[in-house]
C-alpha positions as CSV (number, residue, x, y, z in Angstrom):
1,M,-103.8,-122.7,5.0
2,A,-100.2,-122.0,3.8
3,K,-97.4,-122.4,6.3
4,P,-95.2,-119.3,6.8
5,T,-91.9,-119.6,4.9
6,F,-88.5,-118.9,6.3
7,S,-88.2,-115.7,4.2
8,S,-91.6,-114.4,5.4
9,L,-90.6,-115.0,9.0
10,L,-87.4,-113.0,8.4
11,T,-89.5,-110.2,6.8
12,A,-91.8,-110.1,9.8
13,L,-88.8,-110.1,12.2
14,A,-87.2,-107.3,10.3
15,F,-90.4,-105.3,10.5
16,L,-90.6,-105.8,14.3
17,V,-86.9,-104.8,14.7
18,A,-87.4,-101.7,12.6
19,A,-90.5,-100.8,14.6
20,S,-88.7,-101.2,17.9
21,V,-85.8,-99.1,16.6
22,T,-88.1,-96.4,15.5
23,A,-89.9,-96.3,18.9
24,A,-86.6,-96.1,20.7
25,S,-85.1,-93.4,18.5
26,D,-88.0,-91.0,17.9
27,I,-85.9,-88.4,19.8
28,P,-82.1,-88.1,18.9
29,R,-80.1,-89.6,21.7
30,A,-78.0,-86.5,22.1
31,K,-81.0,-84.4,23.1
32,R,-81.2,-83.4,26.7
33,W,-84.3,-82.6,28.8
34,H,-83.7,-78.9,28.4
35,E,-83.8,-79.0,24.6
36,P,-87.5,-79.4,23.6
37,Y,-89.2,-77.0,21.2
38,V,-92.3,-76.9,23.4
39,T,-92.8,-77.5,27.1
40,L,-96.0,-77.5,29.1
41,L,-95.9,-77.2,32.9
42,D,-98.8,-77.4,35.3
43,V,-97.4,-76.6,38.7
44,N,-99.2,-76.8,42.1
45,F,-97.5,-75.1,45.0
46,V,-99.1,-77.4,47.6
47,D,-101.0,-75.7,50.4
48,T,-100.2,-72.2,49.2
49,G,-103.2,-71.4,47.0
50,F,-100.8,-70.8,44.1
51,Q,-101.1,-72.8,40.9
52,A,-99.7,-72.1,37.4
53,R,-100.0,-73.3,33.9
54,W,-97.0,-72.2,31.7
55,E,-96.5,-73.1,28.1
56,Y,-93.0,-72.4,26.6
57,F,-92.1,-72.2,23.0
58,H,-88.4,-72.4,22.2
59,C,-87.4,-70.8,18.9
60,G,-84.5,-72.0,16.9
61,C,-83.4,-68.4,16.9
62,G,-83.0,-68.5,20.6
63,D,-86.2,-66.6,21.6
64,I,-88.6,-67.9,24.2
65,L,-92.4,-67.4,24.2
66,V,-94.2,-68.0,27.5
67,R,-98.0,-68.2,27.7
68,L,-99.0,-68.1,31.3
69,E,-102.0,-68.5,33.5
70,Q,-101.3,-68.1,37.2
71,T,-103.8,-68.5,40.0
72,A,-103.1,-67.0,43.5
73,P,-105.2,-66.2,46.5
74,D,-105.5,-62.6,45.2
75,G,-106.5,-63.4,41.7
76,V,-105.6,-64.8,38.3
77,L,-102.9,-63.5,36.0
78,T,-102.8,-64.3,32.2
79,G,-100.8,-63.2,29.2
80,E,-97.9,-63.8,26.9
81,M,-94.2,-62.9,27.3
82,L,-91.5,-62.9,24.7
83,L,-87.8,-62.9,25.6
84,I,-85.8,-61.9,22.6
85,D,-82.1,-62.7,22.4
86,G,-82.0,-62.5,26.2
87,Q,-82.1,-58.7,25.9
88,V,-85.6,-57.4,25.4
89,L,-88.9,-58.4,26.8
90,A,-92.3,-58.0,25.1
91,A,-95.6,-58.7,26.8
92,R,-99.3,-58.5,26.2
93,G,-102.4,-59.4,28.2
94,M,-102.8,-58.9,31.9
95,V,-99.1,-59.5,32.6
96,S,-98.2,-56.4,30.6
97,L,-100.0,-54.2,33.2
98,S,-97.0,-54.6,35.4
99,P,-94.7,-51.6,35.0
100,D,-91.6,-53.8,35.3
101,L,-91.8,-56.9,33.1
102,E,-88.7,-58.6,34.2
103,P,-90.0,-59.9,37.6
104,M,-93.0,-61.3,35.9
105,L,-90.8,-63.8,33.9
106,Q,-88.7,-64.9,36.9
107,S,-91.1,-67.5,38.3
108,P,-91.9,-69.1,34.9
109,S,-88.2,-69.1,34.1
110,I,-86.9,-70.7,37.3
111,M,-89.6,-73.3,37.5
112,L,-88.9,-74.4,33.9
113,H,-85.2,-74.9,34.9
114,L,-86.3,-76.7,38.1
115,A,-88.4,-79.1,35.9
116,F,-85.4,-79.6,33.6
117,A,-83.1,-80.3,36.5
118,L,-85.4,-82.8,38.1
119,L,-86.0,-84.7,34.9
120,E,-82.2,-84.8,34.4
121,R,-81.8,-86.3,37.8
122,G,-84.6,-88.7,37.4
123,V,-83.6,-89.9,33.9
124,P,-80.0,-88.9,33.4
125,K,-79.8,-90.8,30.0
126,G,-82.2,-88.2,28.6
127,P,-85.6,-88.2,26.9
128,A,-84.6,-90.7,24.2
129,S,-84.2,-93.4,26.8
130,V,-87.8,-93.1,27.8
131,T,-89.5,-95.7,25.6
132,E,-92.1,-96.9,28.1
133,R,-93.6,-95.7,31.3
134,Q,-90.9,-95.5,33.9
135,A,-90.4,-94.3,37.4
136,L,-88.6,-91.0,38.3
137,E,-87.1,-91.5,41.8
138,T,-84.1,-89.9,43.4
139,D,-83.2,-88.1,46.6
140,S,-80.4,-86.1,47.9
141,V,-79.4,-85.8,51.6
142,F,-76.4,-83.6,51.1
143,Q,-76.6,-81.8,47.8
144,A,-78.8,-78.7,47.3
145,L,-80.3,-77.9,43.9
146,E,-78.8,-74.5,42.8
147,L,-80.4,-73.0,39.7
148,N,-79.6,-70.0,37.5
149,S,-82.1,-69.4,34.7
150,G,-80.5,-66.2,33.5
151,M,-83.5,-64.3,34.8
152,A,-83.5,-65.6,38.4
153,T,-81.6,-67.8,40.8
154,A,-82.9,-70.3,43.3
155,N,-81.5,-72.6,45.9
156,F,-83.5,-75.7,47.1
157,P,-81.7,-77.0,50.2
158,A,-81.1,-80.7,50.9
159,P,-82.6,-83.0,51.8
160,W,-85.0,-83.2,48.9
161,K,-86.9,-86.0,47.2
162,L,-88.3,-86.6,43.7
163,A,-90.9,-89.1,42.8
164,G,-93.0,-89.5,39.7
165,Q,-93.2,-91.1,36.2
166,A,-92.2,-90.3,32.6
167,W,-93.6,-91.9,29.4
168,P,-93.8,-91.5,25.7
169,S,-97.0,-89.8,24.6
170,G,-96.5,-89.5,20.8
171,E,-93.9,-89.2,18.1
172,G,-91.1,-87.1,19.6
173,Q,-93.1,-86.4,22.7
174,R,-92.7,-87.1,26.4
175,R,-95.0,-86.6,29.4
176,F,-94.3,-86.6,33.1
177,E,-95.7,-86.3,36.6
178,M,-93.4,-85.3,39.4
179,K,-93.6,-84.6,43.1
180,F,-90.7,-82.5,44.5
181,E,-90.4,-82.3,48.2
182,F,-87.6,-80.2,49.8
183,T,-86.4,-78.6,53.0
184,N,-87.7,-75.1,53.5
185,P,-86.9,-73.2,56.8
186,E,-89.8,-70.8,56.0
187,S,-92.4,-73.6,55.4
188,P,-95.5,-73.5,57.7
189,D,-95.4,-77.3,57.8
190,P,-94.1,-78.6,61.2
191,D,-91.4,-80.7,59.6
192,G,-90.1,-77.7,57.5
193,T,-90.9,-79.1,54.1
194,T,-92.5,-77.7,50.9
195,V,-94.0,-79.7,48.1
196,F,-94.4,-78.8,44.4
197,T,-96.2,-81.1,42.0
198,F,-95.6,-81.0,38.2
199,T,-97.6,-82.4,35.4
200,G,-96.6,-81.6,31.9
201,G,-95.1,-82.6,28.6
202,Q,-92.5,-81.8,26.0
203,D,-92.3,-81.9,22.2
204,Y,-88.9,-82.5,20.6
205,R,-90.1,-82.2,17.0
206,R,-89.2,-79.0,15.2
207,D,-92.5,-77.1,15.2
208,D,-92.8,-73.6,13.8
209,F,-92.5,-70.9,16.3
210,P,-96.0,-69.4,16.8
211,F,-95.1,-65.9,15.8
212,P,-93.5,-64.9,12.4
213,D,-91.1,-62.1,11.9
214,E,-93.7,-60.0,10.2
215,M,-96.0,-60.0,13.2
216,P,-96.8,-56.5,14.3
217,L,-96.3,-55.7,18.0
218,A,-99.1,-53.2,18.3
219,G,-100.7,-53.6,21.7
220,W,-97.5,-55.1,23.2
221,K,-95.3,-53.6,25.9
222,V,-91.5,-53.6,25.4
223,Q,-88.7,-53.4,27.9
224,W,-85.0,-53.5,27.1
225,I,-83.4,-55.3,30.1
226,S,-80.0,-55.2,28.4
227,K,-80.2,-51.3,28.5
228,G,-81.2,-51.4,32.2
229,E,-84.8,-50.3,31.7
230,T,-87.0,-51.0,34.6
231,V,-90.3,-49.7,33.1
232,A,-91.9,-51.1,30.0
233,G,-93.3,-48.8,27.3
234,D,-95.7,-49.2,24.4
235,A,-94.2,-50.8,21.3
236,P,-93.5,-48.1,18.8
237,D,-95.9,-47.7,15.9
238,G,-95.2,-50.1,13.0
239,L,-92.7,-52.2,15.0
240,T,-92.6,-55.9,14.0
241,L,-91.1,-58.9,15.8
242,G,-88.5,-59.2,13.1
243,A,-87.4,-55.6,13.4
244,L,-87.1,-56.0,17.2
245,R,-85.0,-59.1,16.7
246,E,-82.8,-57.1,14.2
247,E,-82.3,-54.4,16.8
248,A,-81.3,-56.9,19.5
249,L,-78.9,-58.6,17.1
250,A,-77.3,-55.2,16.3
251,L,-76.7,-54.5,20.0
252,S,-75.2,-57.9,20.6
253,Q,-73.0,-57.8,17.5
254,P,-72.2,-54.1,17.0
255,G,-69.4,-54.8,14.5
256,A,-71.5,-57.1,12.3
């Protein structure tokens, strides 16, 4: 059996080094936890009977699609919601039965920002630094978590605790499990705490947004929050997603 030569050992070492570099840099180091293209959140509001599964798609154009399935003691709510240019909401499915769409997006929006904030606290170096399973642990005795998603605000008083894990789950992908425990004066628990648990994942690869510009919006409800509308209406006949985006752009850039 031939002995390995010095050059063959160098070749093997170079391969191993290259492999380790690839594993460590499958996500650009500048990427932060709030910059994935897809986020999946399963949230359990412990001891409340409320659970939610939210899937978020972040378009390069700035739009956000949320697919939701929410379970509460009074029933299940499902559907899809599109936030276009931060100005107009479109929805279909059971969620579109609400006369006012804006409140329906507030919970998915603020919980997404809470997950981002917790991941940032747990791994401040960002998702690229997670190259193996690692602990998410931090607590704050003095500093509340104050969030503003653009759709809603929330304040989680101190003291609060975070525990969990994050790990790579594929090329450009990260998964996580988190338990968030915080002080809540309205909690039925004797010690005044509330607990949320999160399981989910993120994809930092550039995937195509699920809906193309030419998609017709027949069957969708539309509500212009930038115009102060508080009641959604049926999408006009022939309206496409691209046309709605153009209308939103014209409002935000009237001189263009």
